matplotlib code that plots the C-alpha trace (Angstrom):
import matplotlib.pyplot as plt

x = [68.7, 65.9, 62.5, 63.2, 66.5, 64.7, 62.0, 64.6, 66.4, 63.2, 63.7, 67.3, 66.4, 67.5, 66.1, 68.1, 69.7, 73.1, 75.2, 73.4, 73.4, 69.6, 69.2, 71.6, 69.6, 66.3, 67.7, 69.1, 65.6, 64.1, 66.2, 64.2, 61.8, 58.6, 57.6, 58.5, 55.6, 52.1, 50.2, 50.8, 53.1, 51.5, 51.5, 54.2, 56.5, 59.9, 60.1, 62.1, 59.3, 56.9, 59.3, 59.6, 55.8, 55.3, 57.9, 56.1, 52.7, 54.2, 55.8, 52.4, 53.3, 50.6, 47.3, 47.5, 47.1, 47.7, 50.5, 51.7]
y = [83.1, 80.6, 81.3, 78.9, 80.8, 84.2, 83.0, 81.7, 85.1, 87.0, 85.7, 87.1, 90.7, 92.2, 95.1, 97.8, 98.3, 96.8, 99.5, 99.0, 95.2, 95.1, 97.0, 94.6, 91.7, 93.3, 93.7, 90.2, 88.8, 90.9, 89.1, 85.9, 84.7, 85.6, 87.9, 86.1, 87.6, 86.9, 88.4, 91.5, 90.8, 90.9, 94.3, 93.1, 91.9, 93.3, 96.8, 95.3, 92.8, 95.7, 97.6, 94.5, 94.2, 97.8, 97.4, 94.3, 96.1, 99.3, 97.1, 95.7, 92.2, 91.9, 93.5, 96.6, 96.3, 98.5, 97.7, 99.3]
z = [-5.5, -5.4, -3.9, -1.0, -0.2, -0.4, 1.9, 4.4, 4.4, 5.4, 9.0, 9.1, 9.6, 12.9, 14.9, 13.1, 9.7, 10.9, 9.2, 5.9, 5.8, 6.1, 2.8, 1.1, 2.5, 1.3, -2.2, -2.2, -1.2, -4.0, -6.6, -6.0, -8.7, -6.9, -4.0, -0.8, 1.1, -0.3, 2.6, 4.7, 7.7, 11.2, 12.9, 15.3, 12.5, 12.0, 10.4, 7.5, 6.7, 6.5, 4.2, 2.0, 1.8, 0.9, -1.9, -3.2, -3.2, -4.8, -7.5, -8.4, -7.3, -4.7, -4.0, -1.9, 1.8, 4.8, 7.1, 10.3]

ax = plt.figure().add_subplot(projection="3d")
ax.plot(x, y, z, "-o")
ax.set_aspect("equal")
plt.show()
């Protein structure tokens, strides 16, 4: 997984977990070389982007920030 591929996959999240596929997508994105999100997602961003951001912050890969 390249960084470019991981960044492209962030836009593939749907409105639900799609029978677990969203978790698989999230884990695949996390295998990229760097965090794909470098700033907190907007308040109206997809729930999965907020989850990814929280995991990036909790992993110490980005400074903490409050997300909705």
